[in-house]
C-alpha positions in Angstrom: 32.5 18.0 5.9 34.3 19.3 9.0 34.8 16.5 11.5 33.3 18.7 14.3 29.9 20.0 13.4 30.2 22.5 16.2 32.4 24.4 13.7 29.2 25.5 12.0 28.2 27.1 15.3 31.5 28.9 15.8 31.7 32.7 15.4 34.6 32.2 12.9 32.4 30.2 10.6 29.4 32.4 11.1 31.4 35.4 10.1 32.8 33.7 6.9 29.2 32.6 6.0 27.9 36.1 6.6 30.5 37.7 4.3 29.8 35.1 1.6 26.0 35.4 1.8 26.2 39.2 1.7 28.4 39.1 -1.4 25.9 36.7 -3.0 23.0 39.0 -2.1 24.7 42.1 -3.4 25.9 40.4 -6.6 29.5 41.5 -5.9 32.1 38.8 -6.1 34.2 38.3 -3.0 37.6 36.5 -2.9 37.6 33.8 -0.3 40.0 30.9 0.5 39.0 27.7 -1.3 38.8 25.7 1.9 36.5 28.3 3.5 34.2 28.0 0.4 34.3 24.3 0.8 33.2 24.6 4.4 30.4 26.8 3.2 29.4 24.2 0.6 29.6 21.4 3.3 27.3 23.5 5.5 24.8 24.0 2.7 25.0 20.3 1.8 24.5 19.2 5.4 21.4 21.4 5.5 20.1 20.0 2.2 20.5 23.4 0.4 22.1 21.7 -2.6 21.9 24.5 -5.2 23.7 26.9 -2.8 26.2 24.2 -2.0 26.9 23.8 -5.8 27.4 27.6 -6.2 29.9 27.7 -3.3 32.0 24.7 -4.4 32.0 25.9 -8.0 33.4 29.2 -6.9 36.0 27.4 -4.7 37.2 25.4 -7.8 37.3 28.6 -9.9 39.5 30.3 -7.4 41.8 27.3 -6.8 41.2 24.2 -8.9 44.1 22.4 -7.2 43.0 22.9 -3.6 42.4 19.7 -1.7 39.1 20.7 -0.1 37.1 21.2 -3.3 38.6 18.0 -4.8 37.5 16.0 -1.8 34.0 17.5 -2.0 33.7 16.5 -5.7 35.0 13.0 -4.9 32.3 12.5 -2.3 29.7 13.8 -4.7 30.9 11.1 -7.1 30.7 8.5 -4.3 27.1 9.5 -3.6 26.3 8.6 -7.2 28.4 5.4 -7.0 30.7 6.9 -9.7 33.8 5.1 -8.4 36.0 5.9 -11.4 35.6 9.7 -10.9 36.2 9.3 -7.1 39.4 7.3 -7.7 40.6 10.0 -10.2 40.3 12.6 -7.5 42.1 10.3 -5.0 45.0 10.2 -7.5 45.1 14.0 -7.5 44.7 14.4 -3.7 47.2 11.8 -2.5 50.4 13.7 -3.6 49.1 16.9 -2.0 47.8 15.4 1.3 48.6 11.7 1.9 46.3 11.4 4.9 43.3 12.8 3.2 44.2 10.7 0.2 44.2 7.5 2.3 40.9 8.5 3.9 39.4 9.0 0.5 40.6 5.6 -0.8 39.2 3.9 2.3 35.9 5.7 1.8 35.7 4.5 -1.8 36.3 0.9 -0.6 33.6 1.3 2.2 31.1 2.6 -0.4 31.9 -0.4 -2.6 31.1 -2.6 0.3 34.8 -3.8 0.6 35.0 -3.1 4.4 37.9 -5.5 5.1 40.0 -4.0 2.3 39.4 -0.5 3.7 40.4 -1.6 7.2 43.5 -3.3 5.8 44.4 -0.2 3.9 44.0 2.0 7.0 45.8 -0.4 9.3 48.7 -0.6 6.9 49.0 3.2 6.7 49.0 3.7 10.4 52.1 1.5 10.9 54.4 4.1 9.4 52.8 7.2 11.1 54.8 9.3 13.5 53.6 9.0 17.1 52.4 12.6 17.2 50.1 12.0 14.3 48.7 8.7 15.5 45.8 9.9 17.6 44.5 12.4 15.0 44.6 9.7 12.3 42.6 7.3 14.5 40.1 10.1 15.2 39.7 10.6 11.5 39.2 6.9 10.9 36.6 6.6 13.6 34.7 9.6 12.1 34.9 7.9 8.7 33.4 4.7 9.9 30.7 6.6 11.8 29.7 8.5 8.6 28.9 5.1 7.1 27.2 3.6 10.2 30.0 1.1 10.7 29.8 1.3 14.5 31.6 -1.9 15.3 34.6 -0.8 13.3 34.5 2.6 14.8 34.6 1.0 18.3 37.6 -1.2 17.3 39.5 1.9 16.2 38.7 3.9 19.3 40.2 1.0 21.3 43.5 1.5 19.5 44.3 4.7 21.4 44.6 5.5 25.1 44.1 9.2 24.4 40.3 8.8 24.6 39.6 11.3 27.4 39.7 14.3 25.1 36.5 16.0 24.1 36.9 14.9 20.5 37.3 11.2 21.4 34.5 11.4 24.0 32.1 12.7 21.4 33.1 10.0 18.9 32.7 7.4 21.6 29.2 8.8 22.5 28.2 8.6 18.8 29.6 5.1 18.5 27.8 3.8 21.6 24.6 5.3 20.3 25.0 3.4 17.0 25.7 0.2 18.9 22.4 0.7 20.8 24.2 1.4 24.1 21.9 4.3 24.9 22.5 4.6 28.6 26.3 4.9 28.1 25.9 7.2 25.2 23.6 9.5 27.2 26.1 9.6 30.1 28.9 10.8 27.7 26.8 13.4 26.0 25.8 14.7 29.5 29.5 14.9 30.4 30.2 16.8 27.1 27.3 19.2 27.9 28.7 19.8 31.4 31.8 21.2 29.7 30.0 22.9 26.8 26.4 23.6 27.8 25.8 25.9 24.7 26.4 23.3 22.1 23.2 22.8 20.1 24.8 19.7 18.5 25.3 18.0 21.8 21.8 18.9 22.9 20.4 17.5 19.7 22.5 14.3 20.1 21.3 13.9 23.6 17.7 14.3 22.4 18.3 11.6 19.9 19.5 9.2 22.6 16.6 10.0 24.8 14.2 9.5 21.9 15.6 6.0 21.3 15.1 5.3 25.0 11.5 6.4 24.6 12.3 9.1 27.2 10.2 11.6 25.2 9.9 14.1 28.0 13.7 14.3 28.2 14.1 14.4 24.4 11.6 17.3 24.2 13.5 19.2 26.8 16.9 18.6 25.1 15.5 19.7 21.7 14.1 22.8 23.3 17.5 23.7 24.7 19.0 23.3 21.2 16.4 25.6 19.8 16.9 28.1 22.6 20.6 28.2 21.7 19.9 28.6 18.0 16.3 29.3 17.0 17.3 28.6 13.4 18.8 25.1 14.1 17.0 22.8 11.7 18.1 19.7 13.6 16.6 21.0 16.8 13.3 21.8 15.1 13.2 18.3 13.5 14.1 16.7 16.8 11.3 18.5 18.6 8.9 17.7 15.8 9.7 14.0 15.8 9.4 13.8 19.6 6.0 15.6 19.6 4.8 13.2 16.9 6.0 10.2 19.0 4.0 11.6 21.9 0.9 11.8 19.8 0.7 15.6 19.7 0.0 15.9 16.0 -1.0 19.6 16.2 2.3 20.8 17.7 4.3 18.3 15.7 2.9 19.7 12.5 3.9 23.2 13.5 7.5 22.1 14.0 7.7 20.0 10.9 6.5 23.1 9.0 9.2 25.2 10.7 11.8 22.6 9.7 10.6 22.6 6.1 10.9 26.4 6.0 14.6 26.0 7.0 15.3 23.0 4.8 12.8 23.3 1.9 14.5 20.6 -0.3 14.1 17.8 2.3 11.2 15.5 1.5 11.2 14.2 5.1 9.7 17.3 6.5 6.8 17.4 3.9 6.2 13.6 4.4 5.7 14.1 8.1 3.6 17.2 7.7 1.4 15.0 5.5 1.2 12.2 8.1 0.2 14.7 10.8 -2.5 16.2 8.6 -3.8 12.7 7.7 -3.9 11.7 11.4 -6.0 14.9 11.9 -8.4 13.7 9.1 -7.2 16.4 6.7 -6.7 14.0 3.8 -6.7 16.5 0.9 -4.2 18.8 2.7 -2.1 15.8 3.5 -2.1 14.7 -0.1 -0.8 18.1 -1.2 2.1 17.8 1.1 2.8 14.3 -0.2 2.9 15.7 -3.7 5.3 18.3 -2.5 7.5 15.6 -0.9 7.6 13.8 -4.3 8.5 17.0 -6.1 11.6 17.6 -4.0 12.7 14.0 -3.7 15.7 12.6 -5.5 14.9 9.5 -7.6 16.9 7.3 -5.2 15.5 8.9 -2.0 15.1 6.4 0.8 11.9 8.1 1.8 10.2 7.8 -1.7 8.7 4.4 -1.1 7.0 5.6 2.2 5.8 8.7 0.4 4.1 6.6 -2.3 2.7 4.3 0.3 1.1 7.1 2.2 -0.2 8.6 -1.1 -1.8 5.2 -1.9 -3.6 5.0 1.4 -4.7 8.6 1.2 -6.1 8.2 -2.4 -7.9 5.1 -1.3 -9.4 6.9 1.7 -10.6 9.6 -0.8 -12.3 6.9 -2.9 -9.7 7.1 -5.7 -8.6 3.4 -6.0 -7.0 3.7 -9.5 -4.7 6.5 -8.3 -3.9 4.5 -5.1 -2.9 1.5 -7.2 -0.8 3.8 -9.5 1.2 4.9 -6.4 2.0 1.3 -5.6 3.1 0.7 -9.2 5.4 3.7 -8.9 7.4 1.8 -6.3 8.2 -1.2 -8.6 11.6 0.3 -9.7 12.5 1.7 -6.2 14.8 0.0 -3.7 12.1 -1.1 -1.2 10.3 -4.1 0.2 8.4 -5.1 -2.9 6.6 -7.9 -1.1 5.2 -5.4 1.4 4.1 -3.2 -1.5 2.4 -6.2 -3.1 0.4 -6.9 0.0 -0.7 -3.2 0.1 -1.9 -3.5 -3.5 -4.0 -6.5 -2.5 -5.2 -4.7 0.6 -6.4 -1.7 -1.5 -8.3 -4.0 -3.9 -9.9 -5.9 -0.9 -10.9 -2.5 0.6 -12.8 -1.7 -2.6 -14.6 -5.1 -2.7 -12.4 -6.4 -5.5 -12.1 -9.7 -3.8 -11.1 -11.8 -6.9 -8.4 -9.3 -7.9 -7.2 -9.0 -4.3 -6.9 -12.8 -4.0 -4.9 -12.9 -7.2 -2.6 -10.1 -6.0 -2.0 -11.9 -2.7 -1.4 -15.2 -4.4 1.3 -13.5 -6.6 3.2 -11.9 -3.8 3.0 -15.0 -1.7 4.4 -17.1 -4.6 7.1 -14.4 -5.3 8.2 -14.4 -1.7 8.5 -18.2 -1.5 5.5 -18.4 0.9 7.4 -16.2 3.3 5.7 -16.4 6.8 5.9 -12.6 7.3 4.1 -12.0 3.9 1.5 -14.6 4.7 0.8 -13.0 8.1 0.5 -9.5 6.5 -2.1 -10.9 4.1 -4.1 -12.4 6.9 -3.9 -9.0 8.7 -5.2 -7.3 5.6 -8.3 -9.6 5.6 -8.7 -8.8 9.3 -8.4 -5.0 8.8 -11.0 -5.3 6.1 -13.4 -7.0 8.5 -13.3 -10.5 7.0 -13.2 -11.6 10.7 -14.2 -15.3 10.4 -11.9 -15.8 7.5 -9.0 -14.1 9.3 -9.6 -16.0 12.5 -9.4 -19.4 10.7 -6.4 -18.2 8.7 -4.5 -17.1 11.9 -5.1 -20.5 13.5 -3.9 -22.3 10.4 -0.9 -20.0 10.2 0.3 -20.7 13.7 -0.1 -24.5 13.1 2.1 -24.2 10.1 4.9 -21.9 11.5 5.2 -23.7 14.9 5.6 -22.6 18.5 8.8 -20.7 18.0 7.2 -18.0 15.8 6.8 -14.9 17.8 4.8 -12.5 15.6 1.1 -12.2 15.1 -0.4 -13.4 18.4 -1.6 -9.9 19.3 -3.5 -9.7 16.0 -5.2 -13.1 16.7 -6.1 -11.9 20.2 -7.6 -8.8 18.7 -9.6 -10.9 16.2 -10.9 -13.1 19.1 -12.0 -10.0 21.0 -13.8 -8.6 18.0 -15.6 -12.0 17.5 -16.4 -12.1 21.3 -14.4 -15.3 21.8 -13.5 -14.2 25.3 -11.7 -17.3 26.5 -9.6 -17.4 23.4 -8.9 -13.7 23.6 -7.4 -14.2 27.1 -5.4 -17.2 26.0 -3.8 -15.4 23.0 -3.5 -12.1 24.9 -1.2 -14.0 27.4 0.6 -15.6 24.6 1.2 -12.3 22.8 2.4 -10.6 26.0 4.8 -13.4 26.8 6.4 -13.8 23.4 6.2 -10.3 21.9 5.3 -7.6 24.4 6.2 -4.8 21.9 3.6 -6.1 19.4 1.1 -6.6 22.2 1.5 -2.9 23.3 1.2 -1.7 19.7 -1.9 -3.7 18.8 -3.7 -4.1 22.1 -2.5 -1.2 24.2 -5.6 0.9 23.6 -7.6 -1.6 25.8 -5.4 -1.0 28.8 -4.3 2.0 30.9 -1.6 4.2 29.4 1.9 3.2 30.4 0.8 -0.2 31.7 3.5 -2.8 31.1 2.3 -5.6 28.7 3.2 -8.2 31.3 0.3 -6.8 33.4 -2.3 -6.9 30.5 -3.4 -10.5 31.2 -4.2 -9.9 34.9 -5.9 -6.6 34.2 -8.0 -8.3 31.5 -9.0 -11.1 33.9 -10.1 -8.6 36.5 -12.1 -6.5 34.0 -13.7 -9.2 31.8 -17.2 -8.2 32.9 -16.6 -4.4 32.5 
């Protein structure tokens, strides 16, 4: 993929893409440079239009099977499938033609294998013999490579190797690196500086929206995503950014509209259908939500990171519709997926408990607890399930026993105990555990108890507010 995604916004690329798409539409073959066709394939792949990407790269290989661009594309396809042998065969072909791209590819193979130190050693060894005028560009490529694999600490180390970091390219890489390291304030500052120089970059606006979203500055994120959409109404990333932000703000009606628009642009991405479903379910439209979840499954790859969540949402939705067996089937479908199987085991018990299958639920909970080695997080989730299913006295005693067992240093769960005390009208204990929850885990306190307090109130103020309103 081109290092600078702004290339996809450039007039040069748009013209190449237009010519190609017109030829496809007319059925008349057009001769194009193999690297241009690879860029088109990258563009389609980036936008999850995989069938169109395959057509473009196949044509590039037909025109020039020895071109470096198409070989790199095929190598990275192999890496996505963990087919290291094929990727290394392509590296052998690329290296004599373009030594720098060859070394990047070999490093990428090592990173994908999890051999990060070996990759870094390979890259560090190569840079020793590079001419000075190639040094900065090589470093930039290495940083981009590490960012592609979310190796933000390594990216930061390589940025520090060059003093030529005031250029637009390095500033963008630094902004992305700082974002990955959780340095949102610094990342936001750099993206604003980039936008001062290029205010019509949809990619920069989307990146800024992402930073603001992580800072929970939803108003700012919404504005930034709207700028991106104003620049390019067909920008899928802008549509998705706005949808995510609206959802975080609790505006499910508007979020649904923008998730729908996103899915129209990227019809093969299960993420859009999953979140359409969540919006519909939050609106009480369970059957409509279920249809979107089925659509999400139909377009998902078997190794999709979203598939466990899709099946989880399907399980809860089927259960809400009174179809317990189908709900349990959805949980069974996650057994061979790469996910938190203890979490799924707890959900299975929760569904059984919700359907008054207490004996079966107890057996399911016992199994997952044993499989997890009596993991405290799993034990707490099981207690919360009894709490959610209104076994309040059982949950209350289980919470107390749990906190005696895990000790004073355990920070999770106090907000749930406070909630349970409130539901049981144990007011003094509610106040005690409310304070405990706000002191040791304010984020959990906000998530579980925030509905009892004014919007935007800091959890550190919950206790005093509750004291002053205990008779309300």
